[in-house]
Every structure is written in structure tokens, then in C-alpha cells.
N, C-alpha and C positions, 0 to 999 in steps of 0.2 A: 224637606221632601225627599223621598227615596228616588234614586236613579232608576229609571226603567229600562229593561232589557226585553226585547222581543226576539225570541230564538225560533228559527225556521227549520223544519225537518220534513222532507218529503216521503220517508219510507213508511212502512206499516208501523203503527204504534198503538199499543205495544206489540212486540213480536219476539221471536227467538233470536233475531239478528243482533250482532254487536253494535251496529249503528244506532239502532233503537235504544239500546241500553245507554250508549254514549249521549244521546240527546237527553234522556232522562236524568242521568247522574250530572251532566253538565248544568242543566236547568236548576236541579235541587242545589248544587253547590253555589251557583250565582246568588240563589235566594238566601242561603246561609250566611253570606258575607254581607248582607243587608240591602240587596237590591230587590226591585219589584219585577218578577219574571212572568212572562207569558210565552208559553211554547205553543207554536202553531204547527199543527200536523194535518194530514188529509183524512178525510172521512172515507177510508177505503172499505169496499164491501168485504174483503177477506181479512180484515184486522181482527185480532182477538178482542172479543167483546167482554172485557173483563176490567176490574179496577186497575188502571196503570199504576197508581200509587202502591197498591198492595203487591202487584205483580213484581215490581222492582224494589220493594221494600223502602219506599220513599217517604220523606216527610211531605205533608201536604201543605207545603209552603210556596208553591207556584201554581199558576193557572195553566190549564190545557185547553186550547181551542181547536175544534175540529172544522175544517173548512172543506167545501165541496171539491171534488175532482171527478173526472171520468175514469172508471176502473174497468179497462177491458182485458186484464191479465188472464182471466179464465176463458176467453173467447179465442180459440186456436186460429181462426181465419184472420183475425186482425191483431194478433199478438205482437207482430213486428212494430205496430204503431202505438202499442198500449202504453209503453213507457214515456216517449216523447209527448204524446197526447196528454197523459196524466200530469207530466211535469210542467207542461205549458199552462195547462188550465189551473193547476194549483199555484203556480207562480203569479198568475194573473189575480187570483182571488186573494192570495197572500198580500199583494201589493194594495188591492183595494181595501182589504181590512186594515193595513197599516195607515193608509191615508185617513181613515176615520178614527182610529184608536191611538196612534202613535204621534208624538210631537217630533218636529223636525230635528231636534237635538237628542232625542232618545237613541239608545244603542240598538242597532239592528245587527243580529249576529246569526251566522249560519254556515253550514259546511255544504250548502246546496248552491250551486253556481248561479242558476237562472234567477231564483228569487232575490238573491242578494244584489245581482246586477240590476234588476228592476228597481229595487229599493235605492240603489246608489244615485239614480236620477232625480230623486227628490229629498232623500235623507242624507245628511252630512256625515253621520257617525256610523259607517257601515264596516263590519268586520267579517271576513271570510276565512274560514278554517279549512285549509287544504289537507285532504286525507290521501288521495291517490294522485300521483304526478300526472299532469295533462299531457299524454303523448300525442294527442290529436287536437284538432280544434284550435290551433295555435292563435289564429286571429281573435277568437272568441276570448280566450284567456288573456291575451295581451290587453284587450279592452277591459275585461274585468279587473285585472291587476292595477290598471291605470286609474279605474274609477273608485275602487274601494279605498277607504282610508287606512285600514290595517289588514295585514295578512298573517295569519296564525298557521304555523306549520309543525307538524307533530314529529319530525325527525331531522337531523343535521344534514343527511344526504339530500333530501328534498329541498331544504332551505338553500343549500349551496347551488343546486342545479337551477332553482327558480331564479336566483340572482344571475346566473350565467347566461341562461337561455332566454329570459324575459326582461332582463335589465331592470329588475325591481330594486328600488333602493332599500338597502340593509335596515335603515332606520324605521322602515315601514313594516318590518317583520319581527314576530316574536316566535321563538322556538319553544314550544311546549308539548312535551310527550304526553301520552295518555296517562291515566290515573287510576286509583282505587280508593275505595272506602274501607280503611284498615279496620274499623270497628266491626264491619259486617263479617270479617274473617277471623275476628277475635272471639270465637264462639266459647260458650262456657263449659264444654265438654272436651275431653281428650280423645286420643285415637282409639282407644279400646271402647269407650262409651259410644263413640260415633260408629264404629263397626257394628256393635250391638244394636244401635238404633236403625242402621240400614240392613241388618240381617247378613252381615259379611263375615268370613271367617276371622277369628281373633288372632291366630298365630301365623297366618299366611303372610308371606311378603306380598305387598300390593303396591303396584304402580298405577297412577291415574293420570289420564288426559281429559281435559275438559274443553270443549269447543266443537266447531263443525268438523265434518269428515271430508272436506274439499281436498283435492290433490295437492294444492299449494300448502296446505297445512302440514304435510309430510306424515299424514296418518298411515298411508299404505306402507312407507318405510318402517314406521313404528311397528306395524303389525308383523312384517317380516322379522323384525328384531325379536319379537316375542316368541317366534318359533324356536330360537336358540336358548330361550329361558323357561323351560317347561315347569320349573318348581314355582314360579311367581304367578300372581294373578294380575292381569292388564285389564283395567277398567276404563272404557271409553264412555264419557258423559256428554251428550249432545248428538246433534245431527238431525237432519230432516228425514222423513220417512223414505223418500227415494234414495238418499245417500246411505241410509242404514241397510236397505235392501241390496244396494250395490256392494256394500262392504261385506255383508253376510255371503253374497255370492263368491267373493274373492277369497274370504278368510274365515268363512263359517266352519271350516274343518279344524281351526286352531282351538283346542279345548280350553286353554287358559285365558282366553279373551271374553270379557263380559261387556256387552252392549246394553246400556241402560236408557238410551235415548235422551231426549231434550228434558231438562229440568228447570223449573222456574229458578230465576236468579237467586232468590232466597235460600234455595236448597244447595247451591253450588259450594258454599263454605263447608258443608257437612261432608260432601263427597270428597273434597280436597283434604279434609282433615283425617280421612281414613287411610291416606297414602303414607307409605314409607318414602316415596319419591314421586315428583311431580314431572312430567315429560312435556317439553316444547320442541317438537321436531320439525319445524318449518323448513321447506324445501329451499334450495338455492337455484332451482331451475326456472322460477318465474319472479319477474321483477316485483309484483305485488308482495311477495313474501320476502324476497332478498333485500328490497330497498324501500318500498313504500310504507310498510305496516309499522305501527307502534302498538304491539298487541296489548290489549287490556288484560288478557289472560296471564301475561307475564307479570304484570304488577300484582294481579290477584294471587299468583303463585307465591311471589315474594312475601305478601302479607300473611300467607297461610303457615309460615314458619315450618315448611318442609324443604328438603333439598331439591334442587332443580337440575335436571339433565336438559340442556338446550343445544341447538345446532349452531355452528360458527358461521353466521351470516351477518352482514352490516347492520341490518335493522335490529337485531337482537344484541349484537356487540356494543351498541351505543349505551346499553344499560347493564347487561350481564357480562361478566368476565371470569377469569379463573379464580378470583377472590370470592365470589358470591354464587357460583354455579359451576356444574361440571360441564364443559364445552366439548362437543363431539362434532366429527365430520358430517355435514349435511348429505342427505340422500345415501347414507351408507349404513346399511342395517347392522353390519358387523360392529362398526364404531359406536353406534347407538346402544347396542346390547352390552358392549363393554362399559360404556358410561353408566348404564343402569346397574350393572353388576358392582361396579366401583362404588356407586352410591349405597347399595345394600351392604356392602362388606366393610367399609371403612368409617366407623363411628365418629372418629375424631374429624374427619373431613367433613361429615355430615353436619356436625356441630358448628364447625367453623363457617362453612359457606351459608348455612341457614341463618346464623346470627347476622353475618354481613349483609345478606340479601334483605333482611328485615330492617336494619339500620338504613340501608340505602333507599328503601321504598318509603321511608317516613316523609320524605320531601315530595313525594309523588301522590299525595292525596288529592281528591277532587276539590276540596275546599281550598287547599294551598294553591293549586293550579288556578282556580277561578280567581282568587285574589291577585295572583301575579298577572293574569290576563286583564283583570278589571283595572289595575293600576296602569297598565300599559295603555289601554285604549281610552283611559279617561285623562291622559295627558294633554 
């Protein structure tokens, strides 16, 4: 009989958010290694009403269950209570669903704190995946970390801090960074063909950034760097409509910037394949960027076989280094521009760091990650 895993995710599903992609890819990967997976998500009013499997280019090897919640996010007068209300209601319905559908020894898995805490009072095999470090609600997280059976953490900095501040036993923790589906980025056309497909100039030097336009992503610094590189084309793939409008207001006068907006995940490999260089400009000014994150984009860049220019911050340095990327000073447009120029001009360096990055990312596939996690939580 297959081991059953019930994975719980509270965000919009599917959506343009990385967390939603993470839930989808993680569930698919657990199913690929031979488990029976059910992904539990909220039936939000504003979710994308499309086929989730197609949206994320997934195998239909796991089940998606939509459960009720109260969705007040569109109501300005009660927006402050929208998230806690939705979270509490969804956590309650998730627990009720598990009581009827899951066995007490089945694996309950989530990066959502309240649903996994509820589950821990009845189910013995509960695993919580910590993405952001809990700076507040210390009493709640002490209770959560004490009750769950396993704690999965996505980078070394968070793992060490959790042990120090919450006295969590190290044997309870597994360190697993984020991952990539390498096959998705091994597309059957080259750079020239991809540019033709997307209507982009063939001979132009092109740099690409994929992801949101939030300030902590460092995209404002990247835009400033582009001012010093007028001969190249800088393509930004992603961003919500409000963020794109903000970005246009600030940087719309820079003629060699192209904003193409959000693209379905299945299209992202084509946009990355048109690049001469891929940019990871995360800021050092915010802890979510400097310490907490393990960017899925970083692993997708590594799988794209393109040279990477990335900022020198701890969260990125856990994976990227001078052997597999060009590392530049964070929040420094001049340093970033110099790094991009170096990537364009040094063909031998491009070849060396690209090959090393691809070799390094081969251990960070979703399936290998799922297998290591499964082996750990089945002990």
C-alpha cells in the first residue's frame, strides 16, 4: 500500500505567486517517488479558475481538494481581518477533512503554521516546512516546534537560528533548499530560435530577470544599472499590474527596458533561454531577501544553462559562488552593471560558470528533494 501524504496550502491556487508553484511542484514530486498525495487548498473567490495541472505543467499524479474559507480580501472595510479570518476558517476545515480522510499515521505536511498545529493534536506524523523566520509570535512557534514531529528548513541560516532561539533538537530538522524541474528548462530550441519565437532581436545583447518586482527583489537597483548599459536589452518577466505601473512610473524613461508582465510558468523557460545573462539582484536591506529566502528562481536560472549575475548576500551565497556565478555588491547599481558587462564580454568565464552551475543544480531537483525529505520523515 502506498504511503499517503496530505499537503496543506493556504494561498491562492493556482496563482502567479512562488508559494503556489512551490505547493504544486512539491506535491507532484512526492507523487513521483511513489506516494499517494492530496493537496488541500482554499476555494478562494479570486483564484485563477483554470486547470492547475496545465498552468504549472504538472503530471496529473496527485489530487487537489478545494476546501471552504471566507475570502474578504476584496472588501476594503474589513481587509485587516481578511487574512486571519481566512486562515482560521481554512485551518479548521482542513482539520475536519483530515479527520475523515487521513489515517493517524499518514503524513501531514505543510508550510502553513496553523493547519499543521491543528493536525498535530491528532496525527502523529506531522511535518512543517519553515520558509520565513518567525520574528514574532514566539510562544506560538515554540508550541508548534514542540508538537510537530519534523521541521524542514530551506536554508542554513534559518536552521541555525531556530536551534539557537527555539531550542529545537537538531535531529528533528532537515535542511532542504528549494528546487527545480530541470527537464522543464531543457527546452528543444536554442537562443536564436527562442528569440524568433518571442519576437525579440536576434543580435542584441539581452539580459533577463524573471520574478516579481517587489523592492526586496532588487529590481529597482537593476533598473538603475541598466541606465549605464544602453546597448543591451533588459527584459523583466513577471510582476503584478500595480507593481508594473509603479515600475513604469519610476523607470519608464529607460528605453532599453522591456516589461512583459506575468507569464505562465510553462513559458518561463523560453524567456530565460533568450538571455545572454540572467540576473538575480536581491537586496541586502531586508531580512526576507538577505537571510530567509531560498529562491526557486536561482535554481531555475542554474538549470537554464545561462550565466548568472547575483548579489553577495547569505541566502544566495549558500548555493552560488565565484565558481558558478558572477557575484556583485548588493544594492549597488554600478557593481551590478559591471557584473553584467563582465558576463557579456568574457566568453570563457560564461562557459565555465554556466557548466558549474548546471552541475551543481542537478542535486536540487524536486524529485530528489522529495526523496530526501520522504526518507527523513519516514524514519
